[in-house]
C-alpha positions as a Markdown table, in Angstrom:
| # | Residue | x | y | z |
|---|---|---|---|---|
| 1 | Unk | 6.9 | 49.0 | 69.7 |
| 2 | Unk | 10.0 | 47.3 | 68.5 |
| 3 | Unk | 10.2 | 44.6 | 65.9 |
| 4 | Unk | 9.0 | 41.2 | 67.1 |
| 5 | Unk | 11.9 | 38.8 | 67.7 |
| 6 | Unk | 11.5 | 35.9 | 65.3 |
| 7 | Unk | 13.0 | 32.5 | 64.4 |
| 8 | Unk | 15.1 | 32.6 | 61.2 |
| 9 | Unk | 15.9 | 29.2 | 59.6 |
| 10 | Unk | 18.7 | 28.7 | 57.0 |
| 11 | Unk | 19.0 | 25.6 | 54.8 |
| 12 | Unk | 22.7 | 25.6 | 54.0 |
| 13 | Unk | 25.8 | 23.7 | 53.2 |
| 14 | Unk | 27.8 | 22.6 | 56.3 |
| 15 | Unk | 28.7 | 25.7 | 58.3 |
| 16 | Unk | 32.4 | 24.7 | 58.3 |
| 17 | Unk | 32.5 | 25.2 | 54.5 |
| 18 | Unk | 31.6 | 28.9 | 54.7 |
| 19 | Unk | 33.9 | 31.6 | 53.5 |
| 20 | Unk | 34.0 | 33.6 | 56.7 |
| 21 | Unk | 34.8 | 36.9 | 54.8 |
| 22 | Unk | 32.4 | 36.7 | 51.8 |
| 23 | Unk | 29.6 | 34.2 | 52.5 |
| 24 | Unk | 26.3 | 36.0 | 51.7 |
| 25 | Unk | 24.4 | 33.7 | 54.1 |
| 26 | Unk | 26.7 | 34.7 | 56.9 |
| 27 | Unk | 26.0 | 38.4 | 56.3 |
| 28 | Unk | 22.2 | 37.6 | 56.5 |
| 29 | Unk | 22.6 | 35.6 | 59.6 |
| 30 | Unk | 24.7 | 38.3 | 61.3 |
| 31 | Unk | 22.2 | 41.0 | 60.5 |
| 32 | Unk | 19.2 | 39.0 | 61.7 |
| 33 | Unk | 21.0 | 38.2 | 64.9 |
| 34 | Unk | 21.9 | 41.9 | 65.4 |
| 35 | Unk | 18.2 | 42.6 | 65.5 |
| 36 | Unk | 17.6 | 39.9 | 68.1 |
| 37 | Unk | 16.3 | 37.1 | 66.0 |
| 38 | Unk | 17.1 | 33.5 | 66.7 |
| 39 | Unk | 19.1 | 31.6 | 64.1 |
| 40 | Unk | 18.6 | 27.9 | 63.1 |
| 41 | Unk | 20.8 | 26.2 | 60.6 |
| 42 | Unk | 19.9 | 22.9 | 58.8 |
| 43 | Unk | 21.7 | 20.9 | 56.1 |
| 44 | Unk | 19.9 | 18.7 | 53.6 |
| 45 | Unk | 20.5 | 15.4 | 55.4 |
| 46 | Unk | 18.9 | 17.0 | 58.5 |
| 47 | Unk | 15.5 | 17.5 | 56.8 |
| 48 | Unk | 12.7 | 15.0 | 56.8 |
| 49 | Unk | 9.0 | 14.8 | 56.2 |
| 50 | Unk | 6.8 | 13.2 | 58.9 |
| 51 | Unk | 3.4 | 12.7 | 57.4 |
| 52 | Unk | 2.8 | 16.0 | 55.8 |
| 53 | Unk | 4.9 | 17.9 | 58.3 |
| 54 | Unk | 8.3 | 19.2 | 57.2 |
| 55 | Unk | 10.8 | 18.8 | 60.1 |
| 56 | Unk | 14.5 | 18.9 | 60.8 |
| 57 | Unk | 17.3 | 18.4 | 63.2 |
| 58 | Unk | 18.4 | 22.1 | 63.5 |
| 59 | Unk | 21.3 | 23.7 | 65.1 |
| 60 | Unk | 20.5 | 26.9 | 67.0 |
| 61 | Unk | 23.6 | 29.1 | 66.5 |
| 62 | Unk | 25.2 | 32.3 | 67.6 |
| 63 | Unk | 27.3 | 34.3 | 65.1 |
| 64 | Unk | 30.6 | 35.2 | 66.7 |
| 65 | Unk | 31.6 | 37.6 | 63.9 |
| 66 | Unk | 32.2 | 37.9 | 60.2 |
| 67 | Unk | 35.8 | 37.0 | 59.5 |
| 68 | Unk | 36.2 | 35.1 | 62.7 |
| 69 | Unk | 37.3 | 31.5 | 62.9 |
| 70 | Unk | 35.2 | 29.9 | 64.1 |
| 71 | Unk | 32.5 | 32.3 | 63.2 |
| 72 | Unk | 29.7 | 30.5 | 65.0 |
| 73 | Unk | 28.8 | 28.8 | 68.3 |
| 74 | Unk | 26.2 | 26.0 | 68.6 |
| 75 | Unk | 23.7 | 27.0 | 71.4 |
| 76 | Unk | 21.5 | 23.9 | 71.1 |
| 77 | Unk | 20.4 | 21.1 | 68.8 |
| 78 | Unk | 16.7 | 21.0 | 68.3 |
| 79 | Unk | 14.3 | 18.6 | 66.5 |
| 80 | Unk | 11.7 | 20.9 | 65.2 |
| 81 | Unk | 8.7 | 21.3 | 62.9 |
| 82 | Unk | 9.8 | 23.8 | 60.3 |
| 83 | Unk | 6.4 | 25.5 | 60.4 |
| 84 | Unk | 7.4 | 26.9 | 63.8 |
| 85 | Unk | 9.9 | 29.2 | 62.0 |
| 86 | Unk | 8.9 | 32.7 | 60.9 |
| 87 | Unk | 11.2 | 32.7 | 57.8 |
| 88 | Unk | 13.2 | 30.1 | 56.0 |
| 89 | Unk | 16.1 | 31.0 | 53.7 |
| 90 | Unk | 16.9 | 28.4 | 51.1 |
| 91 | Unk | 20.6 | 28.8 | 50.7 |
| 92 | Unk | 22.0 | 25.4 | 49.7 |
| 93 | Unk | 24.6 | 25.9 | 47.0 |
| 94 | Unk | 24.5 | 23.9 | 43.7 |
| 95 | Unk | 25.0 | 21.3 | 42.4 |
| 96 | Unk | 21.3 | 21.0 | 41.6 |
| 97 | Unk | 21.3 | 17.2 | 41.9 |
| 98 | Unk | 18.6 | 14.8 | 42.9 |
| 99 | Unk | 19.1 | 15.4 | 46.7 |
| 100 | Unk | 18.8 | 19.2 | 46.0 |
| 101 | Unk | 15.5 | 18.7 | 44.0 |
| 102 | Unk | 14.1 | 16.3 | 46.7 |
| 103 | Unk | 14.7 | 18.8 | 49.5 |
| 104 | Unk | 12.5 | 21.3 | 47.7 |
| 105 | Unk | 9.7 | 18.7 | 47.6 |
| 106 | Unk | 10.0 | 18.3 | 51.4 |
| 107 | Unk | 9.5 | 22.0 | 51.8 |
| 108 | Unk | 6.3 | 22.4 | 49.7 |
| 109 | Unk | 4.0 | 21.7 | 52.7 |
| 110 | Unk | 5.4 | 24.9 | 54.3 |
| 111 | Unk | 3.9 | 27.2 | 51.6 |
| 112 | Unk | 1.5 | 29.6 | 53.2 |
| 113 | Unk | 2.8 | 28.8 | 56.7 |
| 114 | Unk | 6.4 | 30.1 | 56.6 |
| 115 | Unk | 7.8 | 32.9 | 54.4 |
| 116 | Unk | 10.5 | 31.3 | 52.3 |
| 117 | Unk | 13.3 | 33.0 | 50.4 |
| 118 | Unk | 13.1 | 31.8 | 47.7 |
| 119 | Unk | 9.8 | 29.9 | 47.1 |
| 120 | Unk | 10.7 | 26.2 | 46.6 |
| 121 | Unk | 8.0 | 25.6 | 44.1 |
| 122 | Unk | 9.3 | 28.5 | 42.0 |
| 123 | Unk | 12.8 | 27.0 | 42.2 |
| 124 | Unk | 11.5 | 23.6 | 41.1 |
| 125 | Unk | 9.9 | 25.2 | 38.1 |
| 126 | Unk | 13.0 | 27.1 | 37.1 |
| 127 | Unk | 16.7 | 26.4 | 36.3 |
| 128 | Unk | 19.5 | 28.9 | 36.6 |
| 129 | Unk | 20.8 | 28.0 | 33.2 |
| 130 | Unk | 17.4 | 28.0 | 31.4 |
| 131 | Unk | 15.4 | 30.7 | 33.1 |
| 132 | Unk | 17.2 | 33.5 | 31.2 |
| 133 | Unk | 15.8 | 31.9 | 27.9 |
| 134 | Unk | 12.4 | 33.0 | 29.0 |
| 135 | Unk | 13.6 | 36.5 | 28.1 |
| 136 | Unk | 14.7 | 35.9 | 24.5 |
| 137 | Unk | 15.2 | 39.5 | 23.7 |
| 138 | Unk | 18.2 | 39.6 | 26.0 |
| 139 | Unk | 19.4 | 35.9 | 26.2 |
| 140 | Unk | 22.4 | 34.8 | 24.2 |
| 141 | Unk | 21.9 | 32.2 | 21.5 |
| 142 | Unk | 21.9 | 28.8 | 23.3 |
| 143 | Unk | 21.5 | 25.1 | 22.8 |
| 144 | Unk | 20.7 | 22.7 | 25.7 |
| 145 | Unk | 21.0 | 19.1 | 24.7 |
| 146 | Unk | 22.5 | 15.7 | 25.6 |
| 147 | Unk | 23.1 | 15.0 | 21.9 |
| 148 | Unk | 26.6 | 15.6 | 20.5 |
| 149 | Unk | 25.1 | 15.9 | 17.0 |
| 150 | Unk | 22.9 | 18.8 | 18.1 |
| 151 | Unk | 25.7 | 20.6 | 19.9 |
| 152 | Unk | 28.0 | 20.1 | 17.0 |
| 153 | Unk | 25.6 | 21.7 | 14.7 |
| 154 | Unk | 25.1 | 24.6 | 17.1 |
| 155 | Unk | 28.8 | 25.1 | 17.5 |
| 156 | Unk | 29.3 | 25.1 | 13.7 |
| 157 | Unk | 27.0 | 28.0 | 13.3 |
| 158 | Unk | 28.7 | 30.2 | 16.0 |
| 159 | Unk | 31.6 | 32.0 | 14.3 |
| 160 | Unk | 32.9 | 33.6 | 17.5 |
| 161 | Unk | 33.0 | 30.3 | 19.3 |
| 162 | Unk | 30.9 | 28.7 | 22.1 |
| 163 | Unk | 30.9 | 28.2 | 25.8 |
| 164 | Unk | 29.9 | 24.8 | 27.3 |
| 165 | Unk | 28.4 | 24.7 | 30.8 |
| 166 | Unk | 27.1 | 21.9 | 33.0 |
| 167 | Unk | 23.4 | 22.3 | 33.8 |
| 168 | Unk | 23.5 | 22.1 | 37.6 |
| 169 | Unk | 26.8 | 23.7 | 38.7 |
| 170 | Unk | 27.9 | 27.2 | 39.6 |
| 171 | Unk | 30.8 | 29.5 | 40.3 |
| 172 | Unk | 32.5 | 29.0 | 36.9 |
| 173 | Unk | 33.1 | 25.3 | 37.6 |
| 174 | Unk | 33.1 | 23.1 | 34.5 |
| 175 | Unk | 32.9 | 25.9 | 32.0 |
| 176 | Unk | 34.8 | 25.5 | 28.7 |
| 177 | Unk | 35.4 | 28.0 | 25.9 |
| 178 | Unk | 36.1 | 26.9 | 22.3 |
| 179 | Unk | 37.1 | 29.3 | 19.6 |
| 180 | Unk | 35.8 | 27.1 | 16.8 |
| 181 | Unk | 33.7 | 24.0 | 16.2 |
| 182 | Unk | 36.9 | 22.4 | 14.8 |
| 183 | Unk | 38.6 | 22.3 | 18.2 |
| 184 | Unk | 39.5 | 18.6 | 18.8 |
| 185 | Unk | 38.7 | 19.0 | 22.5 |
| 186 | Unk | 35.1 | 20.2 | 22.0 |
| 187 | Unk | 33.7 | 16.7 | 21.6 |
| 188 | Unk | 35.8 | 15.4 | 24.6 |
| 189 | Unk | 34.5 | 18.2 | 26.8 |
| 190 | Unk | 30.9 | 17.6 | 25.7 |
| 191 | Unk | 31.3 | 13.8 | 26.5 |
| 192 | Unk | 32.6 | 14.6 | 29.9 |
| 193 | Unk | 29.9 | 17.2 | 30.8 |
| 194 | Unk | 27.1 | 15.1 | 29.4 |
| 195 | Unk | 28.4 | 11.8 | 30.9 |
| 196 | Unk | 28.4 | 10.4 | 27.4 |
| 197 | Unk | 25.0 | 11.6 | 26.5 |
| 198 | Unk | 23.3 | 11.0 | 29.8 |
| 199 | Unk | 23.1 | 14.6 | 31.0 |
| 200 | Unk | 22.1 | 17.9 | 29.5 |
| 201 | Unk | 24.8 | 20.4 | 28.6 |
| 202 | Unk | 24.3 | 24.1 | 28.0 |
| 203 | Unk | 26.0 | 25.6 | 24.9 |
| 204 | Unk | 26.0 | 29.4 | 24.5 |
| 205 | Unk | 27.4 | 31.7 | 21.9 |
| 206 | Unk | 30.7 | 33.2 | 23.2 |
| 207 | Unk | 30.3 | 36.9 | 24.1 |
| 208 | Unk | 33.6 | 38.8 | 23.6 |
| 209 | Unk | 32.3 | 41.5 | 25.9 |
| 210 | Unk | 33.2 | 39.2 | 28.8 |
| 211 | Unk | 36.7 | 40.6 | 28.5 |
| 212 | Unk | 35.2 | 43.8 | 30.0 |
| 213 | Unk | 33.5 | 41.9 | 32.7 |
| 214 | Unk | 30.6 | 39.8 | 33.9 |
| 215 | Unk | 28.2 | 42.0 | 35.9 |
| 216 | Unk | 26.2 | 40.7 | 38.8 |
| 217 | Unk | 23.0 | 42.6 | 39.5 |
| 218 | Unk | 21.3 | 41.6 | 42.8 |
| 219 | Unk | 17.5 | 41.9 | 42.9 |
| 220 | Unk | 15.4 | 42.2 | 46.1 |
| 221 | Unk | 11.7 | 41.9 | 45.7 |
| 222 | Unk | 12.0 | 42.8 | 42.0 |
| 223 | Unk | 14.1 | 45.9 | 42.5 |
| 224 | Unk | 17.8 | 46.5 | 42.1 |
| 225 | Unk | 19.6 | 45.9 | 45.4 |
| 226 | Unk | 23.1 | 46.5 | 44.1 |
| 227 | Unk | 25.6 | 45.4 | 41.4 |
| 228 | Unk | 29.3 | 44.9 | 40.7 |
| 229 | Unk | 31.6 | 43.7 | 38.0 |
| 230 | Unk | 33.8 | 40.6 | 37.8 |
| 231 | Unk | 36.8 | 40.8 | 35.5 |
| 232 | Unk | 38.5 | 37.6 | 34.2 |
| 233 | Unk | 42.1 | 37.2 | 35.0 |
| 234 | Unk | 44.5 | 37.4 | 32.0 |
| 235 | Unk | 44.3 | 34.2 | 29.9 |
| 236 | Unk | 41.0 | 33.0 | 31.4 |
| 237 | Unk | 37.5 | 33.4 | 29.9 |
| 238 | Unk | 35.8 | 32.9 | 33.3 |
| 239 | Unk | 35.0 | 36.1 | 35.4 |
| 240 | Unk | 33.5 | 34.3 | 38.4 |
| 241 | Unk | 35.1 | 35.3 | 41.6 |
| 242 | Unk | 35.2 | 31.6 | 42.7 |
| 243 | Unk | 37.3 | 30.9 | 39.5 |
| 244 | Unk | 39.9 | 33.7 | 39.9 |
| 245 | Unk | 37.9 | 36.7 | 38.6 |
| 246 | Unk | 38.6 | 40.2 | 40.0 |
| 247 | Unk | 36.0 | 42.3 | 41.8 |
| 248 | Unk | 35.4 | 45.8 | 40.4 |
| 249 | Unk | 32.8 | 48.6 | 40.7 |
| 250 | Unk | 30.7 | 49.3 | 37.7 |
| 251 | Unk | 27.7 | 51.3 | 36.4 |
| 252 | Unk | 24.6 | 49.9 | 34.7 |
| 253 | Unk | 23.6 | 51.1 | 31.3 |
| 254 | Unk | 20.0 | 52.2 | 30.7 |
| 255 | Unk | 19.5 | 48.8 | 28.9 |
| 256 | Unk | 20.9 | 46.8 | 31.8 |
| 257 | Unk | 18.6 | 48.7 | 34.2 |
| 258 | Unk | 15.7 | 47.9 | 31.9 |
| 259 | Unk | 16.6 | 44.2 | 31.9 |
| 260 | Unk | 16.8 | 44.1 | 35.7 |
| 261 | Unk | 13.5 | 45.9 | 36.2 |
| 262 | Unk | 11.6 | 43.8 | 33.7 |
| 263 | Unk | 13.1 | 40.5 | 34.8 |
| 264 | Unk | 12.6 | 41.5 | 38.4 |
| 265 | Unk | 9.0 | 42.2 | 37.9 |
| 266 | Unk | 8.4 | 38.7 | 36.5 |
| 267 | Unk | 10.4 | 36.9 | 39.2 |
| 268 | Unk | 8.7 | 38.7 | 42.1 |
| 269 | Unk | 5.4 | 37.4 | 41.0 |
| 270 | Unk | 6.8 | 33.8 | 41.1 |
| 271 | Unk | 8.1 | 34.2 | 44.7 |
| 272 | Unk | 11.7 | 34.6 | 43.5 |
| 273 | Unk | 12.6 | 37.5 | 45.8 |
| 274 | Unk | 16.3 | 37.4 | 46.2 |
| 275 | Unk | 18.2 | 36.6 | 42.9 |
| 276 | Unk | 21.3 | 37.5 | 41.0 |
| 277 | Unk | 21.4 | 38.4 | 37.3 |
| 278 | Unk | 24.5 | 37.8 | 35.3 |
| 279 | Unk | 25.0 | 40.3 | 32.4 |
| 280 | Unk | 27.7 | 40.2 | 29.7 |
| 281 | Unk | 27.5 | 43.0 | 27.2 |
| 282 | Unk | 23.9 | 43.8 | 27.9 |
| 283 | Unk | 23.0 | 40.1 | 27.5 |
| 284 | Unk | 21.3 | 38.1 | 30.2 |
| 285 | Unk | 23.4 | 34.9 | 30.6 |
| 286 | Unk | 22.1 | 33.4 | 33.8 |
| 287 | Unk | 19.6 | 34.0 | 36.6 |
| 288 | Unk | 20.9 | 32.8 | 40.0 |
| 289 | Unk | 18.1 | 31.8 | 42.3 |
| 290 | Unk | 19.3 | 29.0 | 44.5 |
| 291 | Unk | 21.8 | 30.7 | 46.8 |
| 292 | Unk | 22.9 | 33.9 | 45.0 |
| 293 | Unk | 25.9 | 35.6 | 46.3 |
| 294 | Unk | 26.9 | 39.3 | 46.3 |
| 295 | Unk | 26.2 | 41.2 | 49.6 |
| 296 | Unk | 29.8 | 41.5 | 50.6 |
| 297 | Unk | 30.7 | 42.5 | 47.0 |
| 298 | Unk | 28.0 | 45.2 | 46.9 |
| 299 | Unk | 29.1 | 46.6 | 50.2 |
| 300 | Unk | 32.7 | 46.7 | 49.0 |
| 301 | Unk | 32.0 | 48.4 | 45.7 |
| 302 | Unk | 29.0 | 50.6 | 46.5 |
| 303 | Unk | 29.3 | 51.1 | 50.3 |
| 304 | Unk | 26.7 | 50.6 | 52.9 |
| 305 | Unk | 25.3 | 47.3 | 54.4 |
| 306 | Unk | 23.1 | 45.7 | 51.8 |
| 307 | Unk | 22.1 | 42.9 | 54.2 |
| 308 | Unk | 20.1 | 45.5 | 56.2 |
| 309 | Unk | 17.8 | 46.0 | 53.3 |
| 310 | Unk | 17.3 | 42.3 | 52.8 |
| 311 | Unk | 16.3 | 41.8 | 56.5 |
| 312 | Unk | 14.2 | 44.9 | 56.4 |
| 313 | Unk | 12.3 | 43.3 | 53.5 |
| 314 | Unk | 11.9 | 40.0 | 55.3 |
| 315 | Unk | 10.6 | 41.6 | 58.5 |
| 316 | Unk | 8.1 | 43.6 | 56.4 |
| 317 | Unk | 6.8 | 40.4 | 54.6 |
| 318 | Unk | 6.5 | 38.5 | 57.9 |
| 319 | Unk | 4.4 | 41.3 | 59.5 |
| 320 | Unk | 2.0 | 41.9 | 56.6 |
């Protein structure tokens, strides 16, 4: 008997914003469709709670092909109770703002009714910039604060410089590197990122090993799915592909494999099944769990079709 055909929901940014060549969500959609599953796409404004029922105005779509423009066709618009879905992928990109947090609350009534990747309660309990700090043996020295005085003291103790990051962003956006605490722009950048002390800012020790790359290790159900390296372009400290970094194949050291295995074991218990670890010089800088990217990059650097393994896992979970 073949695999039961199921309804796959995806909470996403507007489909028109997708990178038709690299979008991880598109690879997942295309593979699910290839197996005969129905696809439903929803954006945050299309979600609502009616009583205790999570519902939405969904688009049933057909994928026309990765790399095609347009890459999708709308088959129908459907007002639906989300518990009628078999699986729901939470794939909304940061920023993790108030609307993002609120949509996770709307999805909580689905727990135990729909398999969700990743679990909304686990995302609410975590943050991509702070979760790595739960593994202090591998996390870089950090300071998270809205106070300039605290950040100034932290920066003064870091002889190799610091990196400032906004709490809720991604893709290398809003990241600043300062070689010393005496840089006159450090306070200005902190004031901008913190909205003059109204928002938390992440400060991390600068890791010179970033010049050799920022490795992304994708985990699926606690196990290594694949990995690749991102090399910063000359004159830039950011290795993120969205910020001009260059994709490259890589190998994992025994210590990096240990990090992935131990972190993966913890995250799997929390319902964080599909995540991306960022590693610089065997240090765990971030754990990406909202809408981690990397399937296209794994396929390019390691071969194969990593999306098949993700959908294999989802089908297995739905049929347990």
